[in-house]
ROTOR-481268 format. One record per residue (C-alpha): x, y, z. Coordinates in Angstrom, 3 decimals, decimal comma. Layout:
<sites>
SITE        c1        c2        c3
SITE         X         Y         Z
...
</sites>
This chain:
<sites>
SITE        c1        c2        c3
SITE  -129,200   173,530    74,156
SITE  -127,435   170,125    74,383
SITE  -129,232   166,855    73,655
SITE  -132,398   166,720    75,718
SITE  -132,156   164,287    78,617
SITE  -135,061   161,879    79,097
SITE  -134,705   162,368    82,862
SITE  -134,980   166,137    82,457
SITE  -138,047   165,774    80,240
SITE  -139,644   163,633    82,942
SITE  -138,621   166,128    85,640
SITE  -140,265   169,009    83,782
SITE  -143,518   167,058    83,538
SITE  -143,697   165,970    87,190
SITE  -143,401   169,597    88,419
SITE  -147,152   169,877    87,889
SITE  -148,018   166,320    88,967
SITE  -146,392   165,873    92,387
SITE  -147,026   168,097    95,405
SITE  -143,860   170,190    95,612
SITE  -145,422   173,292    97,194
SITE  -147,189   172,360   100,446
SITE  -143,833   171,486   102,035
SITE  -140,182   171,095   101,037
SITE  -139,916   167,885    99,049
SITE  -137,273   165,691    97,415
SITE  -137,985   163,323    94,502
SITE  -135,556   161,179    92,506
SITE  -136,499   160,769    88,836
SITE  -133,380   158,664    88,371
SITE  -134,295   156,201    91,129
SITE  -137,777   155,649    89,667
SITE  -136,527   155,212    86,108
SITE  -133,739   152,890    87,243
SITE  -136,232   150,683    89,100
SITE  -138,648   150,689    86,151
SITE  -135,865   149,740    83,737
SITE  -135,227   146,727    85,977
SITE  -138,928   145,842    85,771
SITE  -138,813   146,205    81,977
SITE  -136,126   143,499    81,826
SITE  -138,574   141,045    83,399
SITE  -140,958   141,138    80,418
SITE  -141,700   142,690    77,034
SITE  -145,438   142,102    77,000
SITE  -148,083   144,750    76,248
SITE  -147,950   146,011    79,846
SITE  -144,241   146,825    79,644
SITE  -144,600   148,229    76,126
SITE  -147,252   150,632    77,441
SITE  -145,014   151,594    80,391
SITE  -142,047   152,354    78,110
SITE  -144,205   154,342    75,695
SITE  -146,145   156,425    78,217
SITE  -143,119   157,295    80,351
SITE  -140,757   157,557    77,368
SITE  -138,505   155,223    79,325
SITE  -135,120   155,261    77,575
SITE  -133,438   152,134    78,916
SITE  -130,251   152,646    76,884
SITE  -129,848   156,202    78,213
SITE  -130,448   155,036    81,777
SITE  -127,910   152,220    81,434
SITE  -125,316   154,627    79,997
SITE  -125,900   157,065    82,861
SITE  -125,639   154,258    85,437
SITE  -122,297   153,212    83,948
SITE  -121,043   156,795    84,315
SITE  -122,321   157,087    87,885
SITE  -120,633   153,839    88,903
SITE  -117,274   155,407    87,976
SITE  -118,004   158,372    90,269
SITE  -116,508   158,085    93,767
SITE  -119,253   160,313    95,205
SITE  -122,091   158,070    94,009
SITE  -123,199   154,525    94,852
SITE  -125,899   152,915    92,689
SITE  -127,379   149,518    93,483
SITE  -130,396   147,398    92,592
SITE  -131,760   144,004    93,556
SITE  -134,524   141,465    93,053
SITE  -136,024   139,618    96,012
SITE  -138,215   136,660    95,019
SITE  -140,257   134,252    97,115
SITE  -139,577   131,418    94,648
SITE  -135,937   131,970    93,742
SITE  -135,702   128,543    92,074
SITE  -138,319   129,614    89,526
SITE  -136,085   132,267    87,965
SITE  -134,748   131,582    84,476
SITE  -130,975   131,017    84,432
SITE  -130,410   133,215    81,361
SITE  -132,368   135,998    83,063
SITE  -130,168   135,737    86,164
SITE  -127,049   136,003    83,964
SITE  -128,520   139,106    82,298
SITE  -129,245   140,697    85,681
SITE  -125,688   140,055    86,823
SITE  -124,181   141,468    83,631
SITE  -126,337   144,586    83,280
SITE  -127,285   145,424    86,877
SITE  -124,749   143,598    89,102
SITE  -127,785   141,871    90,597
SITE  -127,782   138,389    92,122
SITE  -131,462   137,778    92,992
SITE  -132,127   136,774    96,595
SITE  -134,743   134,603    98,238
SITE  -137,389   136,903    99,740
SITE  -137,445   136,136   103,467
SITE  -138,599   139,173   105,443
SITE  -139,206   142,919   105,489
SITE  -136,145   143,259   107,734
SITE  -134,042   141,709   104,960
SITE  -135,238   144,272   102,400
SITE  -134,972   147,186   104,820
SITE  -131,462   146,120   105,831
SITE  -130,456   146,185   102,153
SITE  -131,819   149,744   101,886
SITE  -129,890   150,949   104,928
SITE  -126,673   149,349   103,663
SITE  -126,875   151,021   100,245
SITE  -127,914   154,499   101,445
SITE  -125,453   155,039   104,313
SITE  -128,383   154,482   106,731
SITE  -130,281   157,465   105,304
SITE  -133,201   155,263   104,207
SITE  -133,588   152,590   106,852
SITE  -137,078   151,309   106,079
SITE  -139,018   151,046   102,830
SITE  -141,621   148,328   103,534
SITE  -143,579   147,236   106,616
SITE  -144,175   143,590   105,714
SITE  -144,015   141,122   102,813
SITE  -147,477   139,636   103,201
SITE  -148,683   138,576    99,746
SITE  -145,482   139,720    98,060
SITE  -144,053   137,401    95,411
SITE  -141,321   139,648    94,035
SITE  -139,715   142,940    95,087
SITE  -137,605   145,003    92,698
SITE  -135,539   147,739    94,284
SITE  -133,206   150,563    93,278
SITE  -131,002   152,659    95,566
SITE  -128,680   155,589    95,045
SITE  -126,473   157,435    97,553
SITE  -124,518   160,637    96,935
SITE  -122,118   162,491    99,200
SITE  -119,655   165,173    98,128
SITE  -118,024   168,355    99,372
SITE  -118,391   171,633    97,551
SITE  -115,642   172,555    95,114
SITE  -115,582   175,910    96,938
SITE  -116,072   176,779   100,583
SITE  -119,013   178,311   102,402
SITE  -117,622   179,859   105,577
SITE  -119,740   178,931   108,625
SITE  -118,934   182,409   109,990
SITE  -120,894   183,944   107,110
SITE  -124,057   181,956   107,888
SITE  -126,743   184,186   109,409
SITE  -130,386   183,935   110,380
SITE  -132,415   185,499   107,587
SITE  -136,115   185,589   106,697
SITE  -137,500   183,122   104,152
SITE  -140,911   183,768   102,620
SITE  -142,640   180,510   101,731
SITE  -145,990   179,999   100,049
SITE  -147,906   179,774   103,320
SITE  -145,694   181,377   105,966
SITE  -142,547   183,356   106,700
SITE  -139,777   181,825   108,794
SITE  -136,139   182,316   109,734
SITE  -133,517   180,067   108,140
SITE  -129,766   179,566   108,458
SITE  -128,661   181,373   105,291
SITE  -125,201   180,560   103,938
SITE  -123,441   183,214   101,837
SITE  -120,544   183,280    99,387
SITE  -119,234   185,542    96,617
SITE  -117,395   183,813    93,782
SITE  -117,140   183,413    90,010
SITE  -119,488   180,607    89,011
SITE  -121,702   179,331    86,165
SITE  -124,726   181,633    86,082
SITE  -127,577   182,572    83,779
SITE  -130,816   184,491    84,037
SITE  -133,551   183,103    81,822
SITE  -137,047   184,487    81,297
SITE  -138,273   182,647    84,409
SITE  -135,378   182,192    86,841
SITE  -131,844   182,837    87,993
SITE  -129,882   179,599    87,614
SITE  -126,550   178,851    89,295
SITE  -124,521   175,653    88,848
SITE  -122,526   174,672    91,933
SITE  -119,773   172,085    91,380
SITE  -118,632   169,460    93,870
SITE  -115,059   168,274    94,324
SITE  -114,340   164,818    92,877
SITE  -117,862   164,411    91,509
SITE  -119,459   164,450    88,081
SITE  -122,707   165,733    89,616
SITE  -123,500   169,413    90,162
SITE  -126,158   171,294    92,099
SITE  -128,436   173,555    90,086
SITE  -130,076   176,357    92,053
SITE  -133,167   177,465    90,125
SITE  -134,550   180,607    91,771
SITE  -137,817   181,751    90,122
SITE  -138,082   185,452    89,312
SITE  -141,718   185,391    90,414
SITE  -142,908   184,190    93,820
SITE  -146,236   182,647    92,695
SITE  -146,838   178,893    92,908
SITE  -147,635   178,585    89,205
SITE  -144,426   180,369    88,183
SITE  -142,479   178,254    90,695
SITE  -143,663   175,066    88,966
SITE  -143,027   176,535    85,513
SITE  -139,417   177,329    86,485
SITE  -138,601   173,600    86,554
SITE  -138,269   173,667    82,768
SITE  -135,845   172,216    80,223
SITE  -134,460   175,714    79,636
SITE  -133,517   175,956    83,325
SITE  -132,458   172,318    83,713
SITE  -130,148   172,485    80,689
SITE  -129,176   176,179    80,360
SITE  -126,254   177,800    78,594
SITE  -124,106   179,170    81,420
SITE  -121,467   181,880    81,517
SITE  -118,949   182,483    84,283
SITE  -120,061   185,407    86,392
SITE  -119,166   186,920    89,748
SITE  -122,104   185,966    91,933
SITE  -123,175   186,719    95,482
SITE  -125,155   183,626    96,499
SITE  -127,366   183,328    99,563
SITE  -128,433   179,696   100,065
SITE  -130,277   178,211   103,070
SITE  -129,064   175,107   104,828
SITE  -131,752   172,446   104,587
SITE  -132,591   168,814   105,287
SITE  -135,489   167,087   103,531
SITE  -137,023   163,629   103,984
SITE  -139,825   162,588   101,622
SITE  -141,976   159,537   100,934
SITE  -143,991   159,003    97,762
SITE  -146,552   156,482    96,583
SITE  -145,731   156,729    92,870
SITE  -148,611   154,635    91,505
SITE  -150,831   157,742    91,036
SITE  -147,958   159,505    89,256
SITE  -147,602   156,690    86,726
SITE  -151,368   156,648    86,251
SITE  -151,280   160,389    85,459
SITE  -148,854   159,528    82,665
SITE  -151,389   156,994    81,367
SITE  -149,736   153,807    82,664
SITE  -152,441   151,242    83,484
SITE  -151,607   147,723    82,320
SITE  -148,780   146,907    84,778
SITE  -151,348   147,281    87,575
SITE  -153,404   144,470    86,021
SITE  -150,822   141,881    84,992
SITE  -147,344   141,450    83,538
SITE  -146,332   138,213    81,823
SITE  -142,975   137,350    83,406
SITE  -143,219   133,621    82,733
SITE  -140,007   133,588    80,665
SITE  -137,919   135,303    83,355
SITE  -139,470   134,970    86,811
SITE  -141,695   132,002    85,999
SITE  -144,943   133,774    86,876
SITE  -147,445   136,488    86,023
SITE  -147,221   139,550    88,268
SITE  -149,292   142,596    89,175
SITE  -147,650   145,785    90,414
SITE  -149,294   146,591    93,722
SITE  -147,271   149,571    94,889
SITE  -144,268   151,715    93,974
SITE  -142,783   153,489    96,975
SITE  -139,926   155,986    96,971
SITE  -138,148   157,419   100,003
SITE  -135,586   160,191    99,677
SITE  -133,192   162,164   101,863
SITE  -131,122   165,260   101,087
SITE  -129,032   167,509   103,342
SITE  -127,130   170,586   102,205
SITE  -124,856   172,652   104,447
SITE  -121,571   174,587   104,372
SITE  -119,552   171,419   103,699
SITE  -121,535   169,951   100,821
SITE  -124,480   167,682   100,081
SITE  -125,571   164,168   101,004
SITE  -128,564   162,581    99,285
SITE  -130,130   159,145    99,097
SITE  -133,137   157,525    97,469
SITE  -134,736   154,085    97,376
SITE  -137,518   153,095    94,992
SITE  -139,224   149,758    95,529
SITE  -141,622   148,087    93,091
SITE  -143,687   145,482    94,871
SITE  -145,605   143,175    92,559
SITE  -147,825   140,393    93,880
SITE  -148,566   137,208    91,969
SITE  -151,177   137,236    89,412
SITE  -129,195   185,650    77,570
SITE  -125,617   187,486    77,861
SITE  -124,190   188,945    81,083
SITE  -121,286   191,139    82,129
SITE  -118,278   189,493    83,782
SITE  -117,760   192,582    85,913
SITE  -121,148   193,113    87,497
SITE  -121,839   190,945    90,549
SITE  -125,107   189,019    90,368
SITE  -127,025   188,607    93,607
SITE  -128,924   185,329    94,009
SITE  -130,943   185,624    97,218
SITE  -132,751   182,353    97,900
SITE  -135,175   183,874   100,396
SITE  -138,271   182,485    98,661
SITE  -139,141   179,050    97,221
SITE  -136,527   177,630    94,851
SITE  -135,495   174,368    93,199
SITE  -132,348   172,455    94,160
SITE  -131,465   169,872    91,497
SITE  -128,593   167,375    91,640
SITE  -127,775   166,694    88,006
SITE  -125,238   164,840    85,892
SITE  -124,594   164,272    82,217
SITE  -127,647   161,993    82,041
SITE  -129,974   164,525    83,633
SITE  -131,647   165,142    86,976
SITE  -130,888   162,637    89,754
SITE  -132,540   164,441    92,680
SITE  -135,096   167,263    92,478
SITE  -135,801   169,263    95,647
SITE  -138,352   171,980    96,217
SITE  -137,255   174,237    99,089
SITE  -140,438   176,090   100,024
SITE  -140,230   176,521   103,804
</sites>
């Protein structure tokens, strides 16, 4: 297995922490970690030290991955700082933000201002992230947008209505179908297929659990399946079209990891000229996959207030007619993680 990605380690852990099974859900580990790395630049007090330790936040790895993504024509990554007292920001800190994040902090004026920024940087896929700015001193925000065509072609004429057995009900879905030679592996827990995109460094990983139980579904989002050793194999893939919109309050997730101190206070006096308390961390995501390709977007906002071997001949059948994972991944690890369960 190649070097373990910090994003993939995080992804494996959240499989049992977030609700991925009651409905189809999309979460962006990258968007959260990118936003938190921005927060970590605002201070190095005990609160941030706890955050970095508990989440195993690898800022250097995130920065390296961001640099790679910014060279990718299919990906747009952006971040920003909105502050109610823009004149209170340290000049050296502003230079650091410009150099490392391409951020020029803005005066916080309204919710419409922040929401407009979100829409602009996600191709209008995330149009609203906050309702108001009452009591808000500072807002840190991260956005990522991805859009790419498959490196192969699903024929729309091959798409058929087929049954899909979810955890709570059976339904009919528009099932795409293709037979091709592709990266494939069967591990002890899942069939895994890597689907490339044209002109993109990201790939889609289809992780189809061998068992249909909820516990085995969660267990299939493992490092072995996120970073497998593939071999080219003729594969007959059946993949549903799907569109997912999700919203998360990520404060409880961080608390499950043991993060507590940032919700009390963070000493940002040397950068933002104030002490802050993280009030909420909200993430909104969008992903759509069809015969042409995939489009995905995510915004994470942090709102503080003051204070095995296989034959090349045999055709493998991967029938995604029960819950499976759809992961958009790059060299730095998982960017989007989708549970398709309905």
